[in-house]
Gaussian input, Z-matrix of N, CA and C with variables (Angstrom, degrees):
# hf/3-21g

backbone

0 1
 N
 C     1     B1
 C     2     B2     1     A1
 N     3     B3     2     A2     1     D1
 C     4     B4     3     A3     2     D2
 C     5     B5     4     A4     3     D3
 N     6     B6     5     A5     4     D4
 C     7     B7     6     A6     5     D5
 C     8     B8     7     A7     6     D6
 N     9     B9     8     A8     7     D7
 C    10    B10     9     A9     8     D8
 C    11    B11    10    A10     9     D9
 N    12    B12    11    A11    10    D10
 C    13    B13    12    A12    11    D11
 C    14    B14    13    A13    12    D12
 N    15    B15    14    A14    13    D13
 C    16    B16    15    A15    14    D14
 C    17    B17    16    A16    15    D15
 N    18    B18    17    A17    16    D16
 C    19    B19    18    A18    17    D17
 C    20    B20    19    A19    18    D18
 N    21    B21    20    A20    19    D19
 C    22    B22    21    A21    20    D20
 C    23    B23    22    A22    21    D21
 N    24    B24    23    A23    22    D22
 C    25    B25    24    A24    23    D23
 C    26    B26    25    A25    24    D24
 N    27    B27    26    A26    25    D25
 C    28    B28    27    A27    26    D26
 C    29    B29    28    A28    27    D27
 N    30    B30    29    A29    28    D28
 C    31    B31    30    A30    29    D29
 C    32    B32    31    A31    30    D30
 N    33    B33    32    A32    31    D31
 C    34    B34    33    A33    32    D32
 C    35    B35    34    A34    33    D33
 N    36    B36    35    A35    34    D34
 C    37    B37    36    A36    35    D35
 C    38    B38    37    A37    36    D36
 N    39    B39    38    A38    37    D37
 C    40    B40    39    A39    38    D38
 C    41    B41    40    A40    39    D39
 N    42    B42    41    A41    40    D40
 C    43    B43    42    A42    41    D41
 C    44    B44    43    A43    42    D42
 N    45    B45    44    A44    43    D43
 C    46    B46    45    A45    44    D44
 C    47    B47    46    A46    45    D45
 N    48    B48    47    A47    46    D46
 C    49    B49    48    A48    47    D47
 C    50    B50    49    A49    48    D48
 N    51    B51    50    A50    49    D49
 C    52    B52    51    A51    50    D50
 C    53    B53    52    A52    51    D51
 N    54    B54    53    A53    52    D52
 C    55    B55    54    A54    53    D53
 C    56    B56    55    A55    54    D54
 N    57    B57    56    A56    55    D55
 C    58    B58    57    A57    56    D56
 C    59    B59    58    A58    57    D57
 N    60    B60    59    A59    58    D58
 C    61    B61    60    A60    59    D59
 C    62    B62    61    A61    60    D60
 N    63    B63    62    A62    61    D61
 C    64    B64    63    A63    62    D62
 C    65    B65    64    A64    63    D63
 N    66    B66    65    A65    64    D64
 C    67    B67    66    A66    65    D65
 C    68    B68    67    A67    66    D66
 N    69    B69    68    A68    67    D67
 C    70    B70    69    A69    68    D68
 C    71    B71    70    A70    69    D69
 N    72    B72    71    A71    70    D70
 C    73    B73    72    A72    71    D71
 C    74    B74    73    A73    72    D72
 N    75    B75    74    A74    73    D73
 C    76    B76    75    A75    74    D74
 C    77    B77    76    A76    75    D75
 N    78    B78    77    A77    76    D76
 C    79    B79    78    A78    77    D77
 C    80    B80    79    A79    78    D78
 N    81    B81    80    A80    79    D79
 C    82    B82    81    A81    80    D80
 C    83    B83    82    A82    81    D81
 N    84    B84    83    A83    82    D82
 C    85    B85    84    A84    83    D83
 C    86    B86    85    A85    84    D84
 N    87    B87    86    A86    85    D85
 C    88    B88    87    A87    86    D86
 C    89    B89    88    A88    87    D87
 N    90    B90    89    A89    88    D88
 C    91    B91    90    A90    89    D89
 C    92    B92    91    A91    90    D90
 N    93    B93    92    A92    91    D91
 C    94    B94    93    A93    92    D92
 C    95    B95    94    A94    93    D93
 N    96    B96    95    A95    94    D94
 C    97    B97    96    A96    95    D95
 C    98    B98    97    A97    96    D96
 N    99    B99    98    A98    97    D97
 C   100   B100    99    A99    98    D98
 C   101   B101   100   A100    99    D99
 N   102   B102   101   A101   100   D100
 C   103   B103   102   A102   101   D101
 C   104   B104   103   A103   102   D102
 N   105   B105   104   A104   103   D103
 C   106   B106   105   A105   104   D104
 C   107   B107   106   A106   105   D105
 N   108   B108   107   A107   106   D106
 C   109   B109   108   A108   107   D107
 C   110   B110   109   A109   108   D108
 N   111   B111   110   A110   109   D109
 C   112   B112   111   A111   110   D110
 C   113   B113   112   A112   111   D111
 N   114   B114   113   A113   112   D112
 C   115   B115   114   A114   113   D113
 C   116   B116   115   A115   114   D114
 N   117   B117   116   A116   115   D115
 C   118   B118   117   A117   116   D116
 C   119   B119   118   A118   117   D117
 N   120   B120   119   A119   118   D118
 C   121   B121   120   A120   119   D119
 C   122   B122   121   A121   120   D120
 N   123   B123   122   A122   121   D121
 C   124   B124   123   A123   122   D122
 C   125   B125   124   A124   123   D123
 N   126   B126   125   A125   124   D124
 C   127   B127   126   A126   125   D125
 C   128   B128   127   A127   126   D126
 N   129   B129   128   A128   127   D127
 C   130   B130   129   A129   128   D128
 C   131   B131   130   A130   129   D129
 N   132   B132   131   A131   130   D130
 C   133   B133   132   A132   131   D131
 C   134   B134   133   A133   132   D132
 N   135   B135   134   A134   133   D133
 C   136   B136   135   A135   134   D134
 C   137   B137   136   A136   135   D135
 N   138   B138   137   A137   136   D136
 C   139   B139   138   A138   137   D137
 C   140   B140   139   A139   138   D138
 N   141   B141   140   A140   139   D139
 C   142   B142   141   A141   140   D140
 C   143   B143   142   A142   141   D141
 N   144   B144   143   A143   142   D142
 C   145   B145   144   A144   143   D143
 C   146   B146   145   A145   144   D144
 N   147   B147   146   A146   145   D145
 C   148   B148   147   A147   146   D146
 C   149   B149   148   A148   147   D147
 N   150   B150   149   A149   148   D148
 C   151   B151   150   A150   149   D149
 C   152   B152   151   A151   150   D150
 N   153   B153   152   A152   151   D151
 C   154   B154   153   A153   152   D152
 C   155   B155   154   A154   153   D153
 N   156   B156   155   A155   154   D154
 C   157   B157   156   A156   155   D155
 C   158   B158   157   A157   156   D156
 N   159   B159   158   A158   157   D157
 C   160   B160   159   A159   158   D158
 C   161   B161   160   A160   159   D159
 N   162   B162   161   A161   160   D160
 C   163   B163   162   A162   161   D161
 C   164   B164   163   A163   162   D162
 N   165   B165   164   A164   163   D163
 C   166   B166   165   A165   164   D164
 C   167   B167   166   A166   165   D165
 N   168   B168   167   A167   166   D166
 C   169   B169   168   A168   167   D167
 C   170   B170   169   A169   168   D168
 N   171   B171   170   A170   169   D169
 C   172   B172   171   A171   170   D170
 C   173   B173   172   A172   171   D171
 N   174   B174   173   A173   172   D172
 C   175   B175   174   A174   173   D173
 C   176   B176   175   A175   174   D174
 N   177   B177   176   A176   175   D175
 C   178   B178   177   A177   176   D176
 C   179   B179   178   A178   177   D177
 N   180   B180   179   A179   178   D178
 C   181   B181   180   A180   179   D179
 C   182   B182   181   A181   180   D180
 N   183   B183   182   A182   181   D181
 C   184   B184   183   A183   182   D182
 C   185   B185   184   A184   183   D183
 N   186   B186   185   A185   184   D184
 C   187   B187   186   A186   185   D185
 C   188   B188   187   A187   186   D186
 N   189   B189   188   A188   187   D187
 C   190   B190   189   A189   188   D188
 C   191   B191   190   A190   189   D189
 N   192   B192   191   A191   190   D190
 C   193   B193   192   A192   191   D191
 C   194   B194   193   A193   192   D192
 N   195   B195   194   A194   193   D193
 C   196   B196   195   A195   194   D194
 C   197   B197   196   A196   195   D195
 N   198   B198   197   A197   196   D196
 C   199   B199   198   A198   197   D197
 C   200   B200   199   A199   198   D198
 N   201   B201   200   A200   199   D199
 C   202   B202   201   A201   200   D200
 C   203   B203   202   A202   201   D201
 N   204   B204   203   A203   202   D202
 C   205   B205   204   A204   203   D203
 C   206   B206   205   A205   204   D204
 N   207   B207   206   A206   205   D205
 C   208   B208   207   A207   206   D206
 C   209   B209   208   A208   207   D207
 N   210   B210   209   A209   208   D208
 C   211   B211   210   A210   209   D209
 C   212   B212   211   A211   210   D210
 N   213   B213   212   A212   211   D211
 C   214   B214   213   A213   212   D212
 C   215   B215   214   A214   213   D213
 N   216   B216   215   A215   214   D214
 C   217   B217   216   A216   215   D215
 C   218   B218   217   A217   216   D216
 N   219   B219   218   A218   217   D217
 C   220   B220   219   A219   218   D218
 C   221   B221   220   A220   219   D219
 N   222   B222   221   A221   220   D220
 C   223   B223   222   A222   221   D221
 C   224   B224   223   A223   222   D222
 N   225   B225   224   A224   223   D223
 C   226   B226   225   A225   224   D224
 C   227   B227   226   A226   225   D225
 N   228   B228   227   A227   226   D226
 C   229   B229   228   A228   227   D227
 C   230   B230   229   A229   228   D228
 N   231   B231   230   A230   229   D229
 C   232   B232   231   A231   230   D230
 C   233   B233   232   A232   231   D231
 N   234   B234   233   A233   232   D232
 C   235   B235   234   A234   233   D233
 C   236   B236   235   A235   234   D234
 N   237   B237   236   A236   235   D235
 C   238   B238   237   A237   236   D236
 C   239   B239   238   A238   237   D237
 N   240   B240   239   A239   238   D238
 C   241   B241   240   A240   239   D239
 C   242   B242   241   A241   240   D240
 N   243   B243   242   A242   241   D241
 C   244   B244   243   A243   242   D242
 C   245   B245   244   A244   243   D243
 N   246   B246   245   A245   244   D244
 C   247   B247   246   A246   245   D245
 C   248   B248   247   A247   246   D246
 N   249   B249   248   A248   247   D247
 C   250   B250   249   A249   248   D248
 C   251   B251   250   A250   249   D249
 N   252   B252   251   A251   250   D250
 C   253   B253   252   A252   251   D251
 C   254   B254   253   A253   252   D252
 N   255   B255   254   A254   253   D253
 C   256   B256   255   A255   254   D254
 C   257   B257   256   A256   255   D255
 N   258   B258   257   A257   256   D256
 C   259   B259   258   A258   257   D257
 C   260   B260   259   A259   258   D258
 N   261   B261   260   A260   259   D259
 C   262   B262   261   A261   260   D260
 C   263   B263   262   A262   261   D261
 N   264   B264   263   A263   262   D262
 C   265   B265   264   A264   263   D263
 C   266   B266   265   A265   264   D264
 N   267   B267   266   A266   265   D265
 C   268   B268   267   A267   266   D266
 C   269   B269   268   A268   267   D267
 N   270   B270   269   A269   268   D268
 C   271   B271   270   A270   269   D269
 C   272   B272   271   A271   270   D270
 N   273   B273   272   A272   271   D271
 C   274   B274   273   A273   272   D272
 C   275   B275   274   A274   273   D273
 N   276   B276   275   A275   274   D274
 C   277   B277   276   A276   275   D275
 C   278   B278   277   A277   276   D276
 N   279   B279   278   A278   277   D277
 C   280   B280   279   A279   278   D278
 C   281   B281   280   A280   279   D279
 N   282   B282   281   A281   280   D280
 C   283   B283   282   A282   281   D281
 C   284   B284   283   A283   282   D282
 N   285   B285   284   A284   283   D283
 C   286   B286   285   A285   284   D284
 C   287   B287   286   A286   285   D285
 N   288   B288   287   A287   286   D286
 C   289   B289   288   A288   287   D287
 C   290   B290   289   A289   288   D288
 N   291   B291   290   A290   289   D289
 C   292   B292   291   A291   290   D290
 C   293   B293   292   A292   291   D291
 N   294   B294   293   A293   292   D292
 C   295   B295   294   A294   293   D293
 C   296   B296   295   A295   294   D294
 N   297   B297   296   A296   295   D295
 C   298   B298   297   A297   296   D296
 C   299   B299   298   A298   297   D297
 N   300   B300   299   A299   298   D298
 C   301   B301   300   A300   299   D299
 C   302   B302   301   A301   300   D300
 N   303   B303   302   A302   301   D301
 C   304   B304   303   A303   302   D302
 C   305   B305   304   A304   303   D303
 N   306   B306   305   A305   304   D304
 C   307   B307   306   A306   305   D305
 C   308   B308   307   A307   306   D306
 N   309   B309   308   A308   307   D307
 C   310   B310   309   A309   308   D308
 C   311   B311   310   A310   309   D309
 N   312   B312   311   A311   310   D310
 C   313   B313   312   A312   311   D311
 C   314   B314   313   A313   312   D312
 N   315   B315   314   A314   313   D313
 C   316   B316   315   A315   314   D314
 C   317   B317   316   A316   315   D315
 N   318   B318   317   A317   316   D316
 C   319   B319   318   A318   317   D317
 C   320   B320   319   A319   318   D318

   B1=1.4451
   B2=1.5240
   B3=1.3206
   B4=1.4583
   B5=1.5300
   B6=1.3345
   B7=1.4616
   B8=1.5220
   B9=1.3129
   B10=1.4563
   B11=1.5249
   B12=1.3085
   B13=1.4605
   B14=1.5323
   B15=1.3223
   B16=1.4638
   B17=1.5246
   B18=1.3242
   B19=1.4634
   B20=1.5240
   B21=1.3221
   B22=1.4613
   B23=1.5262
   B24=1.3166
   B25=1.4691
   B26=1.5295
   B27=1.3296
   B28=1.4602
   B29=1.5291
   B30=1.3213
   B31=1.4653
   B32=1.5260
   B33=1.3185
   B34=1.4705
   B35=1.5209
   B36=1.3277
   B37=1.4662
   B38=1.5294
   B39=1.3198
   B40=1.4651
   B41=1.5232
   B42=1.3137
   B43=1.4668
   B44=1.5255
   B45=1.3288
   B46=1.4688
   B47=1.5269
   B48=1.3292
   B49=1.4676
   B50=1.5223
   B51=1.3294
   B52=1.4621
   B53=1.5207
   B54=1.3178
   B55=1.4583
   B56=1.5207
   B57=1.3265
   B58=1.4656
   B59=1.5186
   B60=1.3347
   B61=1.4661
   B62=1.5254
   B63=1.3190
   B64=1.4570
   B65=1.5232
   B66=1.3207
   B67=1.4565
   B68=1.5239
   B69=1.3189
   B70=1.4605
   B71=1.5237
   B72=1.3485
   B73=1.4547
   B74=1.5092
   B75=1.3113
   B76=1.4529
   B77=1.5226
   B78=1.3277
   B79=1.4532
   B80=1.5338
   B81=1.3126
   B82=1.4602
   B83=1.5204
   B84=1.3186
   B85=1.4630
   B86=1.5213
   B87=1.3258
   B88=1.4599
   B89=1.5191
   B90=1.3389
   B91=1.4600
   B92=1.5277
   B93=1.3200
   B94=1.4569
   B95=1.5277
   B96=1.3094
   B97=1.4631
   B98=1.5250
   B99=1.3346
   B100=1.4668
   B101=1.5262
   B102=1.3201
   B103=1.4633
   B104=1.5261
   B105=1.3252
   B106=1.4583
   B107=1.5186
   B108=1.3280
   B109=1.4598
   B110=1.5299
   B111=1.3334
   B112=1.4653
   B113=1.5225
   B114=1.3304
   B115=1.4565
   B116=1.5223
   B117=1.3254
   B118=1.4647
   B119=1.5308
   B120=1.3376
   B121=1.4569
   B122=1.5243
   B123=1.3243
   B124=1.4598
   B125=1.5321
   B126=1.3044
   B127=1.4642
   B128=1.5266
   B129=1.3179
   B130=1.4572
   B131=1.5109
   B132=1.3309
   B133=1.4577
   B134=1.5242
   B135=1.3158
   B136=1.4580
   B137=1.5225
   B138=1.3206
   B139=1.4598
   B140=1.5254
   B141=1.3268
   B142=1.4664
   B143=1.5285
   B144=1.3227
   B145=1.4731
   B146=1.5208
   B147=1.3261
   B148=1.4581
   B149=1.5280
   B150=1.3312
   B151=1.4658
   B152=1.5263
   B153=1.3173
   B154=1.4658
   B155=1.5275
   B156=1.3259
   B157=1.4689
   B158=1.5265
   B159=1.3175
   B160=1.4614
   B161=1.5259
   B162=1.3229
   B163=1.4596
   B164=1.5197
   B165=1.3190
   B166=1.4658
   B167=1.5243
   B168=1.3128
   B169=1.4701
   B170=1.5259
   B171=1.3156
   B172=1.4679
   B173=1.5257
   B174=1.3311
   B175=1.4681
   B176=1.5216
   B177=1.3164
   B178=1.4595
   B179=1.5093
   B180=1.3065
   B181=1.4609
   B182=1.5231
   B183=1.2903
   B184=1.4540
   B185=1.5104
   B186=1.3072
   B187=1.4576
   B188=1.5230
   B189=1.3179
   B190=1.4581
   B191=1.5260
   B192=1.3244
   B193=1.4660
   B194=1.5307
   B195=1.3372
   B196=1.4630
   B197=1.5231
   B198=1.3254
   B199=1.4650
   B200=1.5169
   B201=1.3203
   B202=1.4639
   B203=1.5317
   B204=1.3114
   B205=1.4661
   B206=1.5197
   B207=1.3141
   B208=1.4690
   B209=1.5254
   B210=1.3324
   B211=1.4595
   B212=1.5148
   B213=1.3332
   B214=1.4649
   B215=1.5252
   B216=1.3175
   B217=1.4653
   B218=1.5239
   B219=1.3184
   B220=1.4636
   B221=1.5215
   B222=1.3220
   B223=1.4588
   B224=1.5198
   B225=1.3213
   B226=1.4567
   B227=1.5191
   B228=1.3074
   B229=1.4585
   B230=1.5264
   B231=1.3171
   B232=1.4622
   B233=1.5286
   B234=1.3311
   B235=1.4623
   B236=1.5218
   B237=1.3161
   B238=1.4659
   B239=1.5208
   B240=1.3146
   B241=1.4694
   B242=1.5296
   B243=1.3274
   B244=1.4589
   B245=1.5291
   B246=1.3358
   B247=1.4647
   B248=1.5187
   B249=1.3138
   B250=1.4643
   B251=1.5302
   B252=1.3152
   B253=1.4548
   B254=1.5220
   B255=1.3287
   B256=1.4621
   B257=1.5278
   B258=1.3273
   B259=1.4547
   B260=1.5204
   B261=1.3132
   B262=1.4570
   B263=1.5271
   B264=1.3284
   B265=1.4608
   B266=1.5129
   B267=1.2975
   B268=1.4581
   B269=1.5157
   B270=1.3032
   B271=1.4575
   B272=1.5206
   B273=1.3021
   B274=1.4543
   B275=1.5118
   B276=1.3216
   B277=1.4575
   B278=1.5211
   B279=1.3150
   B280=1.4566
   B281=1.5277
   B282=1.3309
   B283=1.4656
   B284=1.5234
   B285=1.3257
   B286=1.4632
   B287=1.5228
   B288=1.3388
   B289=1.4655
   B290=1.5203
   B291=1.3368
   B292=1.4657
   B293=1.5238
   B294=1.3290
   B295=1.4658
   B296=1.5181
   B297=1.3396
   B298=1.4587
   B299=1.5170
   B300=1.3360
   B301=1.4585
   B302=1.5092
   B303=1.3043
   B304=1.4600
   B305=1.5173
   B306=1.2971
   B307=1.4576
   B308=1.5213
   B309=1.3112
   B310=1.4591
   B311=1.5129
   B312=1.3251
   B313=1.4555
   B314=1.5197
   B315=1.3266
   B316=1.4618
   B317=1.5236
   B318=1.3296
   B319=1.4755
   B320=1.4893
   A1=110.93
   A2=116.09
   A3=119.38
   A4=110.08
   A5=116.48
   A6=120.46
   A7=111.06
   A8=116.56
   A9=121.37
   A10=111.22
   A11=117.11
   A12=121.18
   A13=110.89
   A14=117.10
   A15=120.76
   A16=110.70
   A17=118.08
   A18=120.14
   A19=111.12
   A20=117.61
   A21=120.77
   A22=110.70
   A23=117.38
   A24=120.97
   A25=110.01
   A26=117.20
   A27=120.16
   A28=111.93
   A29=117.57
   A30=120.43
   A31=110.28
   A32=117.58
   A33=121.10
   A34=110.48
   A35=117.64
   A36=121.13
   A37=110.89
   A38=117.09
   A39=120.25
   A40=111.05
   A41=117.84
   A42=119.36
   A43=111.62
   A44=117.25
   A45=120.04
   A46=110.92
   A47=116.94
   A48=120.47
   A49=110.35
   A50=117.67
   A51=120.16
   A52=110.97
   A53=116.73
   A54=120.44
   A55=111.25
   A56=117.38
   A57=121.25
   A58=110.94
   A59=117.11
   A60=120.40
   A61=111.66
   A62=117.51
   A63=121.18
   A64=110.18
   A65=117.15
   A66=120.86
   A67=112.00
   A68=117.41
   A69=120.72
   A70=113.25
   A71=117.28
   A72=118.65
   A73=116.40
   A74=118.86
   A75=120.63
   A76=112.50
   A77=114.09
   A78=121.39
   A79=112.15
   A80=117.32
   A81=120.65
   A82=112.10
   A83=116.80
   A84=120.84
   A85=111.19
   A86=117.31
   A87=121.25
   A88=112.25
   A89=116.59
   A90=119.77
   A91=111.72
   A92=117.11
   A93=119.86
   A94=110.96
   A95=117.59
   A96=121.29
   A97=111.09
   A98=117.16
   A99=120.40
   A100=111.61
   A101=116.72
   A102=120.09
   A103=110.47
   A104=117.27
   A105=121.26
   A106=110.85
   A107=116.88
   A108=120.63
   A109=111.16
   A110=117.54
   A111=120.73
   A112=110.79
   A113=117.04
   A114=120.70
   A115=110.96
   A116=116.93
   A117=121.19
   A118=110.15
   A119=117.79
   A120=121.19
   A121=111.84
   A122=117.34
   A123=119.90
   A124=112.27
   A125=117.78
   A126=119.90
   A127=109.84
   A128=116.77
   A129=120.61
   A130=112.93
   A131=117.69
   A132=120.98
   A133=110.89
   A134=116.14
   A135=119.42
   A136=112.45
   A137=116.63
   A138=120.24
   A139=111.67
   A140=117.40
   A141=120.92
   A142=110.64
   A143=117.11
   A144=120.07
   A145=111.20
   A146=117.05
   A147=120.92
   A148=111.08
   A149=116.89
   A150=121.02
   A151=110.55
   A152=117.09
   A153=120.83
   A154=110.81
   A155=117.72
   A156=119.81
   A157=111.88
   A158=117.22
   A159=120.38
   A160=112.37
   A161=116.83
   A162=121.22
   A163=115.35
   A164=118.56
   A165=121.98
   A166=110.90
   A167=117.89
   A168=119.20
   A169=111.44
   A170=116.35
   A171=121.43
   A172=112.99
   A173=117.51
   A174=119.57
   A175=112.99
   A176=117.83
   A177=120.94
   A178=111.96
   A179=116.04
   A180=121.79
   A181=111.33
   A182=116.85
   A183=121.50
   A184=110.34
   A185=114.70
   A186=119.80
   A187=112.65
   A188=117.32
   A189=120.29
   A190=113.04
   A191=118.16
   A192=121.20
   A193=109.65
   A194=114.65
   A195=120.16
   A196=110.20
   A197=117.24
   A198=120.13
   A199=112.80
   A200=117.16
   A201=119.25
   A202=111.07
   A203=116.15
   A204=120.19
   A205=110.69
   A206=117.17
   A207=120.53
   A208=110.71
   A209=117.02
   A210=120.04
   A211=112.00
   A212=116.31
   A213=119.46
   A214=111.49
   A215=117.47
   A216=120.38
   A217=110.80
   A218=117.13
   A219=120.80
   A220=110.79
   A221=116.67
   A222=121.44
   A223=110.95
   A224=117.46
   A225=121.15
   A226=111.47
   A227=117.04
   A228=120.44
   A229=111.28
   A230=116.89
   A231=119.41
   A232=111.73
   A233=117.67
   A234=120.43
   A235=111.62
   A236=117.22
   A237=120.11
   A238=110.82
   A239=116.34
   A240=119.42
   A241=110.39
   A242=116.99
   A243=120.54
   A244=111.60
   A245=116.87
   A246=120.04
   A247=112.06
   A248=117.72
   A249=119.32
   A250=109.82
   A251=116.64
   A252=119.31
   A253=112.40
   A254=118.33
   A255=121.06
   A256=112.46
   A257=117.64
   A258=120.97
   A259=113.94
   A260=118.28
   A261=121.20
   A262=110.04
   A263=115.92
   A264=121.43
   A265=108.73
   A266=116.03
   A267=120.61
   A268=111.55
   A269=116.38
   A270=121.61
   A271=112.03
   A272=118.04
   A273=120.95
   A274=114.43
   A275=118.25
   A276=119.20
   A277=111.65
   A278=115.32
   A279=121.46
   A280=111.38
   A281=117.60
   A282=120.87
   A283=111.06
   A284=117.77
   A285=118.83
   A286=110.75
   A287=117.72
   A288=119.73
   A289=110.38
   A290=116.83
   A291=119.97
   A292=110.74
   A293=117.10
   A294=119.94
   A295=111.56
   A296=116.38
   A297=119.12
   A298=112.54
   A299=117.26
   A300=120.54
   A301=113.61
   A302=120.20
   A303=122.19
   A304=110.07
   A305=116.87
   A306=121.43
   A307=109.26
   A308=114.95
   A309=118.90
   A310=109.49
   A311=116.74
   A312=121.21
   A313=111.44
   A314=117.64
   A315=119.33
   A316=110.06
   A317=118.11
   A318=121.11
   A319=113.18
   D1=-37.31
   D2=178.44
   D3=-66.81
   D4=-36.74
   D5=177.68
   D6=-59.86
   D7=-43.62
   D8=179.19
   D9=-61.80
   D10=-41.91
   D11=177.90
   D12=-63.00
   D13=-41.05
   D14=179.33
   D15=-66.16
   D16=-42.68
   D17=176.76
   D18=-64.63
   D19=-37.35
   D20=177.69
   D21=-63.85
   D22=-40.87
   D23=177.22
   D24=-60.55
   D25=-39.91
   D26=178.65
   D27=-66.44
   D28=-39.36
   D29=179.18
   D30=-65.66
   D31=-42.86
   D32=178.90
   D33=-64.68
   D34=-42.83
   D35=179.29
   D36=-64.66
   D37=-41.90
   D38=179.72
   D39=-64.36
   D40=-41.39
   D41=178.92
   D42=-68.48
   D43=-34.91
   D44=178.01
   D45=-68.08
   D46=-43.17
   D47=179.40
   D48=-67.21
   D49=-41.86
   D50=177.81
   D51=-59.56
   D52=-46.33
   D53=-178.51
   D54=-63.84
   D55=-43.55
   D56=-179.62
   D57=-64.02
   D58=-47.26
   D59=-179.23
   D60=-69.54
   D61=-32.52
   D62=177.51
   D63=-65.21
   D64=-42.01
   D65=179.24
   D66=-69.67
   D67=-36.81
   D68=-177.44
   D69=-81.56
   D70=-39.18
   D71=-171.73
   D72=-126.61
   D73=-2.69
   D74=-179.83
   D75=105.93
   D76=175.45
   D77=-175.94
   D78=-63.18
   D79=-41.46
   D80=179.85
   D81=-61.82
   D82=-40.22
   D83=178.07
   D84=-64.53
   D85=-36.71
   D86=177.87
   D87=-65.06
   D88=-45.77
   D89=179.23
   D90=-69.62
   D91=-33.29
   D92=176.36
   D93=-64.94
   D94=-38.60
   D95=176.96
   D96=-66.09
   D97=-39.67
   D98=176.24
   D99=-63.02
   D100=-42.17
   D101=178.77
   D102=-64.71
   D103=-39.64
   D104=178.09
   D105=-63.94
   D106=-43.36
   D107=179.20
   D108=-65.14
   D109=-39.60
   D110=178.47
   D111=-64.77
   D112=-40.85
   D113=178.63
   D114=-63.36
   D115=-46.40
   D116=178.65
   D117=-62.73
   D118=-39.08
   D119=-179.53
   D120=-63.63
   D121=-50.81
   D122=-174.65
   D123=-70.66
   D124=-41.22
   D125=178.05
   D126=-69.74
   D127=-42.57
   D128=179.93
   D129=-65.31
   D130=-34.23
   D131=178.71
   D132=-63.83
   D133=-42.49
   D134=177.57
   D135=-64.76
   D136=-41.46
   D137=179.52
   D138=-68.91
   D139=-41.05
   D140=179.43
   D141=-66.40
   D142=-39.02
   D143=177.42
   D144=-63.09
   D145=-39.07
   D146=177.84
   D147=-62.73
   D148=-44.67
   D149=-179.69
   D150=-65.32
   D151=-42.56
   D152=-178.71
   D153=-66.66
   D154=-36.66
   D155=177.99
   D156=-64.05
   D157=-28.64
   D158=176.82
   D159=-75.12
   D160=-30.24
   D161=-171.69
   D162=-102.40
   D163=-19.39
   D164=-171.32
   D165=-119.76
   D166=142.93
   D167=176.05
   D168=-66.88
   D169=162.50
   D170=-174.55
   D171=-61.47
   D172=-34.99
   D173=-178.59
   D174=-79.79
   D175=-11.37
   D176=178.63
   D177=75.23
   D178=-152.34
   D179=179.92
   D180=-111.25
   D181=36.19
   D182=-179.55
   D183=126.65
   D184=-179.84
   D185=-176.25
   D186=-71.77
   D187=-34.51
   D188=-176.48
   D189=-85.42
   D190=-18.62
   D191=-177.04
   D192=-127.67
   D193=74.91
   D194=178.74
   D195=-89.18
   D196=-170.44
   D197=-177.15
   D198=-66.36
   D199=-35.52
   D200=179.13
   D201=-65.98
   D202=-42.22
   D203=178.18
   D204=-65.72
   D205=-39.49
   D206=178.24
   D207=-64.85
   D208=-38.34
   D209=176.54
   D210=-63.80
   D211=-42.38
   D212=177.24
   D213=-66.21
   D214=-37.48
   D215=178.29
   D216=-65.91
   D217=-42.33
   D218=177.01
   D219=-63.44
   D220=-42.06
   D221=177.51
   D222=-61.58
   D223=-45.75
   D224=-178.24
   D225=-63.50
   D226=-41.09
   D227=177.88
   D228=-63.87
   D229=-46.11
   D230=-179.93
   D231=-68.17
   D232=-37.03
   D233=176.11
   D234=-64.83
   D235=-40.25
   D236=-179.76
   D237=-60.71
   D238=-42.24
   D239=178.61
   D240=-67.32
   D241=-45.15
   D242=-179.15
   D243=-63.94
   D244=-48.25
   D245=-177.59
   D246=-67.59
   D247=-29.13
   D248=177.15
   D249=-60.59
   D250=-45.93
   D251=-179.03
   D252=-78.04
   D253=-28.95
   D254=-177.76
   D255=-78.51
   D256=-45.41
   D257=-175.80
   D258=-97.07
   D259=-6.46
   D260=-177.48
   D261=-73.58
   D262=129.45
   D263=177.06
   D264=-104.08
   D265=92.27
   D266=-179.97
   D267=-81.25
   D268=-175.38
   D269=-178.64
   D270=-63.34
   D271=-34.97
   D272=-176.03
   D273=-92.22
   D274=6.77
   D275=-175.86
   D276=-79.18
   D277=158.33
   D278=-178.93
   D279=-65.05
   D280=-35.34
   D281=-178.61
   D282=-67.67
   D283=-40.33
   D284=-179.78
   D285=-71.49
   D286=-32.47
   D287=176.42
   D288=-68.94
   D289=-36.38
   D290=179.12
   D291=-66.52
   D292=-37.06
   D293=178.62
   D294=-68.86
   D295=-35.51
   D296=-177.49
   D297=-84.18
   D298=-12.31
   D299=176.59
   D300=92.98
   D301=3.93
   D302=177.86
   D303=-96.65
   D304=152.29
   D305=179.99
   D306=-115.60
   D307=153.60
   D308=176.84
   D309=-78.78
   D310=151.87
   D311=-178.55
   D312=-97.65
   D313=-2.35
   D314=-179.99
   D315=-77.69
   D316=148.87
   D317=-176.44
   D318=-71.24

């Protein structure tokens, strides 16, 4: 059940990022963001599973939280931190300056 919730969170995040990038940069930018997220998901899942197998016993912490679920949870946490900084448009970002009409003075 936890696995299903984690996959649902990924589907919602992917649709939100696609919609945001599609509105800001066009259809190609939206699909490029989806491809980037899929690449990070599949590579990160393998790496997180490897780390969890080193740290957790084979039976996990019960029936609902086994090693696969722990790997997905670790992946989701690390992705959330990474995507926050990657897709976040703060006040100083180039995208927010482009929307407001100001340009950066750096070369």
